N, C-alpha and C positions, 0 to 999 in steps of 0.2 A: 423865529423858528421856521424852518422850511415846511413845504406842504405835504407831509405825510401824517397819517393818524397815529399818534403814539399809543392811543387806546387800542387800536387794532393791532399794532405791533406787540403790545403787552399780552394781547389775547391769544397770540399764536402759542401752541403747546410746544415750546422749544425743547423742553426736557425729553420729549418723545422723538426728537429728530436727531440726525447724525451729522457730525462735522466731517469734512473731507480728511482732516488729520486728527487722529485720536488725541494727540498731545495738546491740541487746541480745543478746549471745551466749546460745545455749541452755544453756551451762554454768552460767549464773546460776540456772537452775531447781533443779538438785540442790543447789547451794550454799545457796540460800535455804531449801529444804525441810529440809536438814540443820540449818541454823542454828535454824530454828523448833523442830525436834524436840528439840534439845539445850537450848534456852532454856526450854521448858516454860512455867511460869507467868510467867516474865520476858519472854516474847515480846511484841512490840508491833506496832501497826499498821504502823510504818515497816519492820519486818522483812519484811512481806509485799509491799512495793512492787515488788521485782524480779519477783515472780510476776505482778503486774498488767502490767508492761511486757512480759514474755515470753509471757504466756498470754492476756491479755484486754486488748489494747491499744486496743480500740474502732475497729479499722480494717477491720471487716467480714470477718474470717476466724477460723477455729478451726484452730490449727496441730496438727501431730502431737505437738509437745511438750505441748500441753494434754491430748491424749488420754492420753499416758504419765503425766502428773502427776496426773490426776484421782483415782486411788485414794488417793494420798498426801494430796492436799488434803482429800478427804472424811474420811480417817482422822484428820487433825489437827483438822479442824473438829468432829468428833464426840468428841474426847478432852476430858474435863472438866479435865484437867491443863494444857490449852493456854491461854495468856494472850491470844492473838489470835484466838479462835474466831469472834467476830462478823465480823471483817474477812475471815476465810477463807470464811465463809458468803457474804459479799458478793461474794467472788471467784467462788464457784460461781454466784451469780446473774448475774454479768457474763458468764460463759461460757455459761450457759443462754440469756441474751438474745442474745448474739453469734451463737450457733448458730441461733436462731430468725429472725434478720434477715439473715444472710449468704446470699449466693448459694450454691446447693448445691455447686458445684465449688470453693468456697473453704472448705468444711468438710472436715476430715480424714475420709477414708472410714471410719475405724475409730471415730470419735467416737460415732455413734448407738448402736452395740453396747456401747461402754464406758459410756455413760450408762445404758443399760438395766440393765447389771450392777450399777450402784451406785445405782440409783434408790431402792431400798428404804432404803438408808442415808441418802440425802439427805432423803427424806421423814421419816425418823425424827427428824430435827432439829426438825420441827414439834412433837414431844412432849418435847423436851429439858427438863431441870429448870430451865435458865436462861431467864427470859423474854426477855432480849435476843437470845439465840440463836433462840428460837422466832419472835420477831418478824422477825429477819433472814432466816429460812428461808421466810417466807410467799411471796415471789416465785417460789420454786422448787417450790412445792407441786405444780404441774403439772395443775391442773384443778379442777373444782367439787367432786368427791367428796372429795378430801383436805381441802379447806377446810371442807366441811360437817362432816367428822369432827372437825377441830380445833375448829370452833365449838361442837360439842356437848360437847367435853371441856374446853374452856378456861375457866378461872375468873378469870384476871387481866385486868382491863379494858384495860390497856395493850396487850394482845395481842388481845383480842376485837375491839377497834375496828378495827385494821388488817386483821384477818381478814375482818371485815364489808365493809370497803372492797374488798378483793381479791375477795371473793365476788361482788360486783356486776360487776366487770370480767370475771372468769372466766365467770360465767353469760352475760354478753352475748356473749363470744367463742364460747362453746359454742352459744348460740342462733343466732348468725350462721353458724357452721360447719354446723349442721343445716339451716338455710335454704338455704344454697348447695349442699347435697348432697355436699360433700366437705370434708375437713379436712386441715390440715397436719401433724397428728400431733405437735404440739409436745411434749406430755408423754411420749409413747411413745418419741420419738427424741432426747431430750436437747436439745430445742429445734430440731434440724436439720429443715429443710424437706425433704419427700419429693418427688422429681422428678415422679412420676406422680400426685401428689395423692390416692393411694389408701390413705393411712394410716388406721388404725382410729380412729374417734371415741370417745374414752374417756368423755366426758360426754354422755350421751344426754338425752332430753327429761325423764326422771324427775328426775335431779339438778338440772336447771335449774328445774323447777317447785318442787322442795324449796327451792332457793335463794330463789325468789320468796316462798315461804311464810315463810322466815326473815326476810326483809326486811320483809314485811308485819307480822309479829309484833312486830319491834322498833319499827316505826313506830307500832304500836298501843299497846304495853305497855312499851317501853324508857324509860330515863331520858332527860333532855333532850339530853345530848350524843350519846348513842347514836342518838337520833332524827335528829339532824342528819347523823350519819354514814350512817344508813340512807338518807336522801334522796340523799346523794352516791352511794351504791351503786346506788340505784334509777335514778338519772339515766343510768347506763350501759345499762340495759334499757329505760327509758321516760323520755326527757328531760322529759316533761310532768309527771311526778310532783312535782318541786320547784316547778313553776309552780302546781300545784293546792294545794301545801302552803306557799305563800309566807307566809301569815299565821302559821303555826306557826313557821317559820324566824325571822321578825322577832320574834316573842314570845320565843323562846329566846335569840336573840342579844342582845336588849336587856335581858335579866334579869340584873341585877348580881349576884344570888346564885348564878347558874349560871356566871358568868364563870370563877372559879377551877377549875371542873371540867374545862374544856377543856384547860388546861395539865397537869392531873393525868393525863389518859387519852389525849389525842389524839397518839399516836405513830405514825409510819409508817416502814417499812424504809428504810434508807439516809439518814435524816436524824438528826443527832446529838441535836437538842433537840426537846422536845415543841412542838406547835403551840399558840400562844396563841389566845384567842378572836378577836383581830384578824387573825391569820393565816387562821383559818377563814372570817372574813368575806370576805377577798379571794378565797379559793378558792370560796366559795359564790356570789359574784357571777357567776362564769363559768358557773354552771349555767343562767343566764337569757340566754345569748348568742343563743339562737334565739327569744327572746320579748321584743322591745324594750320593750313597755309594762311588763311585769313587772319587767324589769331596772331601768328608771328608777324605778318605784314602790318597789322594794326599797331602792335607795340613798336615796331621799327619806325613806322612813319610818324607816330606820336613823338618818339624820342628824337628823331632827326629834326622834326619841325621845332620842337621845344628848344633844342640846342641852337638851331639856326636863328631863332628870334629871341634867344636869351630868356626863355620862360622857365625859371628855376623850379617853380612848384610843379609844372607839368613834367619837367625832366625827372624829378623825384617820383612822381606818380607813374610815369612810364617805366622807370627802373623797377619799381615795386611790382608792376604788372609783368615785367620781363622775368623777375624772380619767380613769381607764381607760375608763369607759363613754363619755365624751365623745370620746376619741380614736377608739374603735371605732365609735361611733354619734353623729355630729354631730346627728342628729335628736332626741337627748335634751336638747338645749340648753334648750328652754322649761321642762322640768321641773326642771332642775338650777339654773337661774338664781336663783330665790328662795332655794334652799338655800344657795348660796354667798354671796349678799347678806346673808342673815340671820346668817351666822356671822362676818361681818367684825367684829362687836362682841364676839366670844368672848374671854374673858380669857386663853386659852392662845395663846402666840406661834405655835406650829406650826399651830394651827387657822386663825388669821387669815392666815398665810402661804399655806396651801393654798387657802383661800377666795379670796384675792386672785389667786392663780395661775389658778384656775378662771375668774374674771371676766375676766382678761386673755385667756384662750383664747376666751372668748365674744365678744370684740370689741365692736362697737357695740351688741349686744344688752344689754350691761351698763351702758349710759348711765344707766339709772334709778338706779344706785348710784354715780354719779360723785361726788356730794357726800361720801358716806361714804369713798370711796377717796381723795379729796383730803385728808381729815384724817389719812390713814395714810402719806403720802409720806415722812415723816421717822421712821416707826416702826422702831426698830432690832431688833425681835424677830426671832429666828431659829428654825429647826427644829433643836433640839438632840437630836432623837430619831433621825431618819433622815439628818440632815446634808444636807438639800437646800440647795444653794448660794443665797446671797443673803438679804436681809432682807424683812420685810413691806413696808417702804417701797419696795424695789426692784420687787416684784411689783405694788404699788399704782400706782407710776408707770408701769410697763409697761401696766397695764390702762387707765389714763387715756390713754396714748399711742394705744392701739388704738381707744379710743373716739373719739379726735380732740379731746380736751379740752385746751385751752391750759394748764391747770394742770400738765400733765406736763412742759412744756418747760423751765422753769428748772432747771438742774442735770442735765438728762437725759443729755446727751453725756458730762459728767464722770462721772456714775454708771455709765454703760455702760463707760467706759474704765478706771475705777478698778482692777478686778481685774488689769489688764495694765500698770499705770503703771510699775512697776519691773521687772517680768518677766512672761513669758507665764504666766498662771495661771488655769486653770479646773478645777473639780472637780465631777464629777457622774456619776451612773450612767445608762446608756442607758434603763433601764426606769423612771426616776423623773422627776418634773417638774424642769425646770431653767430658768434664765434664758435669754432669747433671745440670739442673736448680734447684734452691733451693727447690721449691715445689715438684719436682720429687723425691727428697731424703726424705724430711720431711713428706710428706703426709702419707706414709705407716707406720710412726713411732708413731702413735697415742698412742700406749701402753706405750710409754716412754715420753709422753707429759710433765709429772711433772718434768722430768729431763731436758728437752730441753727448756721449756717455759721461764725460767729466762734469758737465753742467747738470745732467740728469741725476747723477749720483749726489751732487751737492744739494739739489732741491729735495731729493728723497730724504736725505739726512735732516735737512731743515724741517721738512714736513713731519717726520717722525718725532723730532725733538719738541715740536710745538703741539703735538697731538697724542702724546703718551704712547708713542711707538707705532700707532696705526691711526690714520686719518682718513678723511673722505676721498682723498686722491690716491691712497695706497693701491686700490684695485686698478686704477688707470695706469699707474706706474708699472705694476706687475704685468698687465696686459701688453705693454710696450716691450718689456724685457722678454716675455714669452714669445712674442712675434719675432724678436731679433735673434732668439735662439743662442747658438754658440757665440755669436758676435757680441752678446751682452755679458760674456763671462767676467769682464772686469767688475761688474756690479754684484758678483757673487757674495761679498761680505754683507751688502745691504739686504740681499735676499735671505741669507742664512739667519740674520737677526730676526726676521719675521716668523721663523719657524717656532719661536717661543711665544707667539701671540695667537690665540685660538681664532682671532678674527681674520688673520691673513695667512695662516700656515698652509691651508689647502691650496690656495693660489700660488704660494711660494713653491709648493711641491710641483705644480704645473710648470713653473719657470725652470726649476732644476731639471725636470724631464726634458724640456725643450733645449736646455744647454747640452744635454747628453753626457757622454763619458768624460768630457773635459771638467765636469763638476763632480767627479767621483769623490773628491776629498770631502764633500758635504754629506756623504752617505750616513756617517754616524749621527750627525745633527738631525738629518731627516728621519732616521729611525727612532730617534728619541724625542720627536716633536710633541707638542702638547695637545694633539687632537686624537690620541689613540683611545679615547674613552668611548668610542662608538665603532662597531664592527666595520661599517662602511669606510671609515677612515683608514683602517688597517689595509683594506684593499687598495686604496688610493696610494698610500705610502709604499706598499709593496710594488705597485706598478711603477711609481716614480723612481724607487731605488733600482729596479731592473733597468730603467731607461738610462741611468747614469752609471751602469756597470755592475749591477747586483746580480743575484742568482735568478736567471730566467725561469728554469723549471719550477722552482718553489713559488715564484710569483704567479706563474700561469696556473699552477695547481690550486693556490689559494683563491684566485679570482674565478677560475673555472668552477670550482666546487660551490662557490657562492651563487653563481649563475644556475647551477644544477638544482640547488636546494631552496633558493629564495622563491617564494610564491608571489603572485600579483598583489597589488597593481604594479610593483616596480621591477620584480624579477631579477634583482641584483645588478652588478656592474657590467652589463652586457657591453657597453661601449668600450670598456677597458680591454676587452678581448681583441678588439680590432687590430691593435698594434702587433699582436703575436702572429698574425697571418696564418699560414697553413699549419703552424705548430698547434693551433687551437682546434684542429679538426675533430678531436674527440667530443667537442662541445657543439659541433655544428647543428646536430639535430635539435638540441635544446634551443639554440638561437633561432632556428627556423620556427619552432613551436611558438616562441615568444613573438616573433614577427607576425605570425598568423593569428595570434590571439590577443593582441594589444592594439591600442590606438595612439595617436599623437606621437610625441617625440620618442617614446619607448619603441614604437613600431619602426620609426625611421632609423633609430640607432641600431636596432636589430638587423634591419635590411643592409645597412652599411657594413656592419660586422660580418654578416653572413657572406657578403661579396668578398671581403678581405680574406676570409678563411678559405672559401672554395675557389676563388678566382673566377667564378662564373657570374656573368652579369645578371642572369635571371635565376630566381624570380625577384631579385632585389630591385632591378631597374623598374619593373612595373610598379612595385610598391613606392619607390621614390618619386615616380612620375605623378602618383596621386597627390603628393605634396607640392611638387615643383610646378606642374602645369597650371593649376589654378592661380598660383602667384604670377607666373609669366603672363597668363591671359589677362589678369587684372591690371598689370603694370606695363603693358606694351607701350611702345613709343607713341602710339596714337592717343594714349591717355583716355580718361573717362569722357563720356558723352553726356553732358548735363547742361540743361538750359535753366538758368536761375531766373525765376519770374517775380521774385520779391526781394526786398532789400535785406 
């Protein structure tokens, strides 16, 4: 049994304490602590899970049970006979972080004093004989001074490196606190914020300057991997240091002899495995988020060097970073275009796939590489490393489609539908490249509708037959046909069939409206569709029937009266009035009233409708600017300015 007193544990009035999560009773805490104490070396990470649920649930509060359990968690974490020490230290870190970010009234009032009592024991974990424990304890060091002390004493590079990274973060926080003239007293109060902001600043100017000196010394005299870590740490204090040292970063990251050293020493708390060089490349790229030219140059130089020396893993990593950069900064496109084009001939399947994906994202800019892409449309190569969906050929065909090259068309619809042919099947990670949705590819190809429609109609029929008339792709198919408008008229039979299905009839009505008078023969089916059980659907059907040649005055009257008499929050089908233009003038005052008294999309729809009725840009333009300008400001070509100081 490990060294905590079970008698003292049993004497705690647990029934009067609160768990962080009501669905996990507080009685789970003493049971888990007892089980850990009795298990000793045999204790596992799973044995600690009840403690996380009850004490550190990530819900922005520190409960009274956490305060009561703190001495026992510290005692178990400090006991060399405990098998789950690292997990228990991670629990302490979770509690520390929870207290630092929670609103003061959600932190148990006795927590700060409890943390002060045990702060010495917590910091002693930084000097534990076990390097994994020392590493796990870095986030609870509580300031620059303890980290400097650990740095001076630490000999294990797998601990020195994360200490160095944490030193940069802590020094930046201390410098910011000193600049602001107040501090939250995180170290002093167990992470808990102090209401009056008058807590003592533990790390003054002297420790911060000493931290700067340490970072400068490592950057000057350290080994290659430690120099990279020092630049990451420096970035927290001065984001321009990595920019000035970009040449050194490229030199180290492209040195094949250095590559194994990353995985040998680059460990960070809370991550089970060491970082590979490729992981560090991804992390390093974000250091240049505030410097667009350097960011693009960094990726280009990495890719060119990797291709030149045949470093496949670095090629993949550089292309991943190029994709991230292009998503954040479209202005990087000219620099990245030749990189992606040059790597289409790489012998590695994953490299070719990622290069083709980049060119697809670049759209018409990639036309210069259309001939190379055309040779890859049947390339079966896949990314067997990160398991990005699709083949090289899939991405090459997509790139040709975005360029507008006719060589993309043969087999395009079949290729897009294939993952869904027998069942709904997509597999991708939100943070990785992926194949586009069917409508993303086909909507822009209206000029080639005559070529694509036979195959599209066939897959629509197949999809309907295998999904009871309406399947997960039906909406995508209809969006394509709506965008193609009158050019999609040959698919009228497939659209009319969907009018009998409540799941697709409204979207089918939109398609008919887009087809216009050429679809007039579908008016009887439209007026008899199975969605007329709700008044709003009558408005939509009347509008669509007018668009394909029906009675305009009666449709306008029906929709206009609904707008006049429907009250908030929806105010009726305002957006349907837009198509009537000046004919809807009798309803202009009501539309203006809705625009002035609603928020969100209803206000935006009213602004567009008012403009279409009056023909006057104002006041609609000013209203629309309220929606458009914040989006434009947030997604300018310069992208966000963020320096990531942690893994």
